[in-house]
C-alpha positions as CSV (number, residue, x, y, z in Angstrom):
1,M,113.4,69.4,101.2
2,G,112.2,65.8,101.2
3,I,113.0,63.6,104.2
4,Q,115.9,61.2,103.4
5,K,116.8,58.1,105.4
6,D,119.4,56.7,103.1
7,T,122.8,56.1,104.7
8,V,125.8,57.7,103.0
9,R,129.4,56.6,103.7
10,F,132.5,58.8,103.4
11,N,136.2,58.0,103.6
12,V,137.8,61.3,104.6
13,G,141.6,61.1,104.9
14,G,141.4,57.4,105.9
15,R,138.6,57.7,108.5
16,I,135.1,56.3,107.8
17,F,132.0,58.5,108.4
18,E,128.4,57.5,108.0
19,T,125.5,60.0,107.8
20,T,122.1,60.3,106.3
21,A,121.0,62.2,103.2
22,T,118.8,64.3,105.4
23,T,121.9,65.6,107.3
24,L,123.7,66.2,104.0
25,A,120.7,68.1,102.6
26,N,121.1,70.6,105.4
27,A,124.3,71.8,103.7
28,G,122.3,73.4,100.9
29,R,122.7,73.7,97.2
30,N,125.9,75.7,97.3
31,S,127.8,73.1,99.2
32,I,129.9,70.3,97.8
33,F,127.1,67.9,98.9
34,G,124.4,69.8,97.0
35,A,125.5,68.1,93.8
36,M,124.6,64.7,95.3
37,F,120.9,65.6,95.1
38,D,118.5,66.1,92.2
39,E,116.1,69.0,91.9
40,N,113.6,67.2,94.2
41,W,116.3,66.6,96.8
42,A,116.4,62.9,96.1
43,L,119.8,61.4,96.5
44,Q,121.4,60.7,93.1
45,T,124.4,58.6,94.1
46,D,124.5,54.9,94.7
47,I,124.3,54.5,98.5
48,S,126.5,51.5,98.4
49,D,129.4,53.7,97.2
50,E,132.0,54.9,99.5
51,H,133.0,58.5,98.7
52,F,136.7,59.3,99.3
53,I,137.7,62.9,100.2
54,D,141.3,63.7,100.7
55,R,140.8,66.3,103.4
56,N,141.3,66.7,107.2
57,P,139.1,64.1,109.0
58,D,139.0,66.0,112.3
59,C,137.5,69.1,110.6
60,F,135.1,66.9,108.6
61,A,133.8,65.5,111.9
62,I,133.2,69.0,113.3
63,L,131.4,70.1,110.1
64,L,129.3,67.0,110.0
65,D,128.2,67.5,113.6
66,L,127.3,71.1,112.7
67,L,125.0,69.8,109.9
68,R,123.4,67.3,112.3
69,T,122.8,69.6,115.3
70,G,123.2,73.2,114.0
71,E,125.7,73.7,116.8
72,L,129.4,74.4,116.4
73,Y,132.0,72.9,118.8
74,V,135.7,73.4,118.0
75,P,138.1,71.3,120.2
76,A,141.1,73.2,121.5
77,N,143.5,71.2,119.4
78,I,141.9,72.3,116.1
79,P,143.1,75.7,114.8
80,E,140.1,77.9,113.8
81,K,141.7,78.9,110.5
82,L,142.2,75.3,109.5
83,L,138.5,74.7,110.2
84,Y,137.5,77.8,108.2
85,R,139.6,76.7,105.2
86,E,138.0,73.2,105.3
87,A,134.5,74.8,105.6
88,L,135.4,77.0,102.6
89,F,136.3,73.8,100.6
90,Y,133.0,72.1,101.4
91,G,130.9,75.3,100.9
92,L,129.9,75.5,104.5
93,L,131.5,78.8,105.5
94,D,128.1,80.5,105.9
95,H,127.0,77.6,108.2
96,V,130.1,78.1,110.4
97,R,129.6,81.8,110.5
98,S,126.0,81.7,111.5
99,A,126.7,79.1,114.2
100,K,129.7,81.0,115.6
101,W,128.1,84.4,115.5
102,G,124.5,85.5,115.7
103,Q,122.7,88.3,113.9
104,F,124.5,91.6,114.2
105,D,123.3,93.5,117.3
106,G,125.2,96.5,118.6
107,N,124.1,95.9,122.1
108,R,125.5,92.3,122.2
109,L,128.8,92.9,120.4
110,R,131.9,91.3,122.0
111,L,135.5,91.9,121.2
112,S,136.7,89.0,119.1
113,R,140.3,90.0,118.5
114,S,142.7,92.9,117.7
115,I,145.2,93.2,114.9
116,T,148.3,95.4,115.2
117,G,149.3,97.4,112.1
118,Q,152.7,97.3,110.5
119,A,153.6,100.9,111.6
120,P,152.2,103.3,114.2
121,G,149.9,106.2,113.4
122,D,148.6,107.7,110.2
123,G,145.5,105.4,110.1
124,T,143.1,107.0,107.6
125,A,140.1,104.8,107.1
126,I,138.9,101.2,107.7
127,R,136.2,99.6,105.6
128,A,134.3,96.4,106.1
129,G,134.2,94.1,103.1
130,P,131.2,92.2,101.8
131,D,132.7,88.8,102.7
132,G,133.5,89.7,106.3
133,G,137.1,91.0,105.7
134,C,138.2,94.6,105.7
135,C,140.8,97.0,104.3
136,V,142.8,99.6,106.2
137,A,144.2,102.8,104.6
138,H,147.5,103.7,106.2
139,G,149.4,106.6,104.7
140,S,150.1,105.7,101.1
141,M,149.2,102.0,101.6
142,V,146.0,99.9,101.9
143,H,146.2,96.7,103.8
144,V,143.6,94.1,102.8
145,Y,142.3,91.3,105.1
146,D,140.1,88.4,104.2
147,W,137.4,86.9,106.3
148,M,139.9,84.8,108.2
149,L,141.8,88.0,108.8
150,D,144.8,86.8,106.8
151,E,146.5,89.8,105.1
152,H,146.7,89.8,101.4
153,A,149.4,91.6,99.4
154,P,149.3,95.3,100.5
155,I,148.4,97.9,97.8
156,T,151.1,100.6,97.5
157,L,150.2,104.0,96.0
158,D,153.8,105.2,95.5
159,Y,153.7,107.7,98.3
160,Q,150.4,109.3,97.3
161,R,148.3,109.7,100.5
162,V,145.1,107.6,100.5
163,N,142.0,109.6,101.3
164,D,139.3,106.9,101.2
165,V,138.7,103.3,100.2
166,G,135.6,101.3,99.3
167,W,134.6,97.8,98.2
168,I,132.9,97.3,94.8
169,D,132.6,93.6,95.6
170,S,134.7,91.0,97.4
171,Q,137.3,91.0,94.6
172,N,137.7,94.7,93.9
173,I,138.5,97.8,95.9
174,V,138.4,101.5,94.8
175,I,141.0,103.8,96.3
176,S,141.0,107.6,96.2
177,V,144.3,109.5,96.6
178,C,145.7,113.0,96.6
179,E,147.0,114.6,93.5
180,R,150.8,114.7,93.2
181,L,151.7,118.1,91.8
182,G,154.1,118.1,88.9
183,R,153.5,114.4,88.1
184,G,150.0,114.5,86.8
185,D,149.1,111.6,89.1
186,G,146.1,111.4,91.4
187,G,142.5,110.5,91.5
188,M,141.1,107.0,91.8
189,G,141.9,103.5,90.8
190,L,140.2,100.1,90.9
191,F,142.5,97.4,92.4
192,S,142.3,93.6,92.9
193,S,141.7,92.9,96.6
194,S,143.7,89.7,96.5
195,T,146.7,90.7,94.4
196,G,146.8,94.5,94.6
197,E,146.9,94.8,90.8
198,L,145.7,98.1,89.4
199,R,142.9,97.2,87.0
200,Y,142.0,100.7,85.7
201,K,142.0,104.4,86.7
202,F,139.0,106.7,86.9
203,Q,139.6,110.0,85.0
204,V,138.0,113.4,85.3
205,N,137.3,115.0,81.9
206,H,136.8,118.8,82.0
207,E,136.2,120.7,78.7
208,N,137.3,117.6,76.8
209,Q,140.6,117.4,78.6
210,V,141.7,114.8,81.1
211,K,142.6,116.4,84.4
212,S,144.7,115.4,87.3
213,F,142.7,115.7,90.6
214,T,142.5,114.8,94.2
215,A,139.8,112.3,95.0
216,G,138.3,112.4,98.4
217,S,135.3,110.6,99.9
218,L,133.6,107.7,98.1
219,S,130.1,106.3,97.9
220,F,128.4,103.7,95.8
221,S,124.9,103.2,94.5
222,S,122.9,100.1,93.8
223,D,122.9,100.8,90.1
224,Y,126.7,100.4,89.9
225,K,127.7,104.1,90.1
226,I,130.7,105.4,92.0
227,F,130.7,108.9,93.5
228,S,133.7,110.8,94.7
229,S,134.5,114.4,95.8
230,C,137.0,115.9,93.3
231,K,139.4,118.8,93.7
232,G,141.3,120.0,90.7
233,R,143.6,122.9,89.9
234,S,141.2,124.8,87.7
235,N,137.5,124.8,88.2
236,E,136.8,121.1,88.2
237,Y,135.6,121.1,91.8
238,G,132.6,119.0,92.8
239,I,131.3,115.4,92.7
240,G,132.3,113.1,89.9
241,V,130.3,110.0,88.9
242,W,131.7,106.9,87.2
243,D,130.3,103.6,86.0
244,Q,131.6,100.7,88.1
245,V,131.7,98.3,85.2
246,T,133.4,100.4,82.5
247,G,135.2,102.9,84.6
248,K,134.0,105.8,82.4
249,Q,133.0,109.2,83.8
250,I,129.2,109.6,83.3
251,D,128.4,112.8,85.2
252,F,129.8,115.7,87.3
253,F,128.1,118.0,89.7
254,Y,130.0,121.3,89.8
255,E,129.9,123.0,93.2
256,P,127.8,126.2,93.3
257,L,129.5,129.5,94.1
258,G,130.1,129.9,97.8
259,W,129.6,126.2,98.5
260,S,132.1,123.3,99.1
261,L,131.6,119.9,97.4
262,G,135.1,119.1,96.1
263,E,136.6,118.7,99.6
264,A,133.8,116.7,101.1
265,D,134.5,114.5,104.1
266,K,131.5,112.3,103.7
267,L,129.4,111.0,100.8
268,Q,126.3,108.8,101.3
269,W,124.0,107.5,98.6
270,L,120.3,107.5,99.6
271,H,118.6,104.7,97.8
272,G,115.0,105.8,98.6
273,S,115.3,109.4,97.3
274,N,118.0,108.8,94.7
275,C,120.0,111.6,96.1
276,L,123.6,111.9,97.4
277,L,124.4,113.3,100.9
278,V,127.5,115.5,100.7
279,A,129.1,116.8,103.9
280,T,132.2,119.1,104.2
281,L,132.9,119.4,107.8
282,F,135.0,121.1,110.5
283,P,138.0,121.1,110.8
284,R,138.7,120.5,107.1
285,K,136.9,123.8,106.4
286,D,136.2,126.6,108.9
287,N,132.5,126.3,108.0
288,C,130.4,123.2,107.6
289,Y,128.3,122.4,104.6
290,I,125.7,119.6,104.3
291,S,123.6,119.1,101.2
292,L,121.5,116.6,99.2
293,L,122.2,116.5,95.5
294,D,119.8,115.2,92.9
295,F,121.9,114.4,89.8
296,R,118.8,113.9,87.6
297,D,117.9,117.6,87.7
298,K,121.3,118.9,88.7
299,K,119.8,120.4,91.8
300,M,120.8,120.8,95.4
301,V,117.4,119.8,96.9
302,W,118.3,120.3,100.6
303,S,121.2,122.2,102.3
304,W,122.5,123.4,105.6
305,S,125.5,125.5,106.5
306,D,126.8,127.2,109.7
307,V,128.0,130.2,107.6
308,G,126.8,133.2,109.6
309,A,126.1,131.2,112.7
310,P,127.5,132.6,116.0
311,I,131.1,131.4,116.5
312,T,130.2,130.1,119.9
313,G,127.4,128.0,118.5
314,D,127.6,124.2,118.6
315,E,127.1,124.1,114.8
316,K,130.7,125.3,114.4
317,R,131.9,121.9,115.7
318,V,130.0,119.5,113.5
319,R,132.4,116.6,112.8
320,D,130.3,114.0,111.0
321,A,126.8,113.6,109.5
322,I,124.6,110.7,108.3
323,A,121.2,110.7,106.6
324,M,118.5,108.5,108.1
325,E,115.9,108.1,105.4
326,E,113.4,106.2,107.4
327,N,113.2,109.1,109.8
328,S,113.5,111.8,107.1
329,S,116.4,113.3,109.1
330,I,120.1,113.9,109.2
331,C,122.1,113.1,112.3
332,V,125.2,115.1,113.1
333,V,127.7,114.8,115.9
334,N,130.1,117.3,117.5
335,E,133.4,116.9,119.4
336,Y,131.6,116.4,122.7
337,E,129.6,113.5,121.3
338,D,126.4,115.5,121.3
339,L,124.0,114.2,118.7
340,G,122.0,116.7,116.6
341,F,119.1,116.1,114.2
342,M,117.8,118.1,111.2
343,D,114.5,117.5,109.5
344,L,114.9,116.8,105.8
345,R,111.3,117.9,105.2
346,S,112.1,121.4,106.4
347,S,114.1,123.8,104.3
348,A,115.1,125.8,107.5
349,G,117.7,123.1,108.3
350,S,118.2,124.0,112.0
351,I,119.8,121.5,114.3
352,R,118.0,120.1,117.3
353,W,120.8,119.1,119.7
354,S,120.6,116.4,122.3
355,S,123.0,116.5,125.1
356,R,122.0,113.3,126.9
357,S,125.2,111.7,125.6
358,R,127.5,114.5,126.7
359,L,130.6,113.0,128.3
360,M,133.1,115.9,128.3
361,K,131.0,118.3,130.4
362,G,132.2,121.2,128.3
363,K,135.9,120.3,128.4
364,M,138.0,119.7,125.3
365,P,139.5,116.2,125.1
366,D,143.2,115.9,125.9
367,E,143.9,114.0,122.7
368,P,142.5,114.4,119.2
369,C,139.0,113.1,118.8
370,Y,137.5,111.7,115.6
371,P,133.8,111.5,116.0
372,K,132.2,109.2,113.4
373,L,128.6,108.1,112.8
374,A,127.1,104.9,111.3
375,L,123.6,103.5,110.9
376,H,123.1,99.8,110.8
377,E,119.9,97.8,111.0
378,G,118.0,100.5,112.9
379,Q,120.8,101.2,115.4
380,L,122.9,104.4,115.5
381,F,126.6,104.2,116.3
382,S,128.9,107.1,117.3
383,S,132.6,106.9,118.1
384,M,134.3,109.2,120.6
385,N,137.9,108.8,121.7
386,D,138.4,105.1,122.5
387,C,134.7,104.3,122.7
388,I,131.8,103.6,120.4
389,S,128.3,104.3,121.7
390,V,125.1,102.5,120.5
391,F,121.8,104.3,120.3
392,C,118.4,102.7,119.8
393,G,114.7,103.4,119.5
394,S,112.8,106.3,118.0
395,D,114.4,108.7,120.5
396,W,117.9,107.3,120.0
397,V,118.5,106.3,123.6
398,L,122.1,105.4,124.6
399,T,121.9,101.6,125.2
400,S,125.5,100.4,125.3
401,R,129.2,101.3,124.8
402,L,132.1,99.4,123.1
403,R,135.5,100.3,124.6
404,R,139.0,99.1,124.3
405,S,141.7,101.6,125.3
406,Y,144.8,100.1,123.6
407,G,145.9,102.0,120.5
408,G,144.6,105.5,121.3
409,S,141.4,107.2,120.0
410,I,139.2,105.5,117.4
411,C,139.8,107.4,114.2
412,D,137.4,105.4,112.1
413,F,135.0,102.4,112.3
414,S,133.0,100.4,109.8
415,I,130.2,97.8,109.9
416,G,129.7,95.0,107.5
417,G,127.7,91.8,107.7
418,D,128.2,90.4,111.2
419,R,131.3,92.5,112.2
420,L,132.2,95.9,113.4
421,F,135.8,97.0,112.8
422,A,137.3,99.9,114.8
423,L,140.6,101.5,113.8
424,H,142.7,103.2,116.5
425,S,144.8,106.2,115.6
426,E,148.0,106.0,117.6
427,E,149.1,102.4,117.3
428,N,147.2,101.6,114.0
429,V,145.5,98.7,115.8
430,F,142.1,97.6,114.6
431,D,139.5,95.7,116.7
432,I,137.0,93.2,115.5
433,W,133.7,93.1,117.3
434,E,131.2,90.3,116.7
435,T,127.8,89.2,118.1
436,P,127.8,85.8,119.8
437,P,125.0,83.4,119.0
438,P,122.0,83.4,121.3
439,P,122.2,81.0,124.2
440,I,121.0,77.4,123.6
441,I,117.8,76.8,125.6
C-alpha cells in the first residue's frame, strides 16, 4: 500500500469526520472504502468532496478509531450488536473480530456468553459454522444462529429425529434424520441456514430403486463430497457419498460381513490420505468398530475392533475416536476420560492407553457422560461431564480445562474459526468460548 496523506471528509448521520487515505486504506479491498482507491492504492475521489453516509455516527467513530489504532474500544452506551451490524455494512466485521478476539488458543479461552435453548433436554449435536455462528440439533428441530448469535428461523423436520448436522457453507446446512417407517421419509436434506427452506433431498439408490433410509453421521471433503452413514431396511447398509453441488449420489461403500458402517457415530474425512474414518462405538453397539475406508479401491485399509477382547478390558468402553494424520495415529477416549492411541502404520491396531487424565478413579459417573474429541490447530480437546480438557505437545499433556456447570453434562462441542461451542444436555444450554486478544504492551 502506498502512503497517503490526503484528507478525506465524511458526513455520517450529520456529524463530520476527517481522516486520511492511509487510515482508510487499512480497511482493505473488501470494505466500503476499498472502492475509493485505484489498483495502486491511490485515492480516486476528489478530496474536496464531502461523503455523506446515512448511518450511526457513534459506531462510525468507533470503527474509524479501530482503523487508526488497530484497537477496539466500545463505550458502555453502544450495544455490541449495533456495532457489529454497522461493521457488517462497512465491510469491517473481520477487523472487529480480530481486534476483539485473538487467534484461537484452547489454553486462553474465556467464556463469552451462554444461550438457553427453547426446551430442556434432547440436545443432539452442535456445529460451528464457517462465519462464526452455529447450529444446534434438538429433537426434530435445528436452531441456527448467526455470528451475532441472533437466531434465524428454526428448521423443523416434522417429528423426524435429527441425527447430525453439518455446514456446506455459511448459507447451507445438511441435516441427517431417522427414517420414518410407513411414510417413506428419511435420509438427508440441504436447507437454507437463513430461511430454513428445503433446497433438495439426498437419495440412496440401491439396485436402481430409490430407498428410504436413516442417515447418521456426516462428513465433508474438500472436493465437495458429502459422506453419511446409511441404514436401510434391506441390505443398503454402509456409507453413501453425494455431490454437494448437484445432490446426486456418486458412490456407496457397502459394509463387509460382520462389520458395522451403517450405524456409525463418527465420520472424519482425512485430506492427506484421501480416506474416511468410520467409527461405530459403544454404547450404540455392544462392540466398537473403527476403520479407514479408501473409496478409490473400495478397500478397508485399516481397521480395529474390540470383538473378542476381554469384557473387562478398557477397549469395551471406547466412546469417541479421531484421526490425527500428522501423528499417523487415532486417538480414542473412554468413559473415564482416559485417552488411548493407535498407530495407523501398524495393522495390529492395539490401543496404548494413557491414564494421566483419569478423573473418576475407577468410579462410574453419577450422570450420563458424553465423551467427545476434537483436534484443532495442534491442540486436542476432550469433553467429560461438564468440563472440556485441552491437551498439547507431542505427548498430549493436559494443559487446561474449560468448565461451566450450569446445564448438566456437555453432550457435544464444536470448534470453528475463533470460537468453541459447548452444548449441555439437561438444560439445552450452549456456551460460547473465545480467545481474548493478547495484552497491549
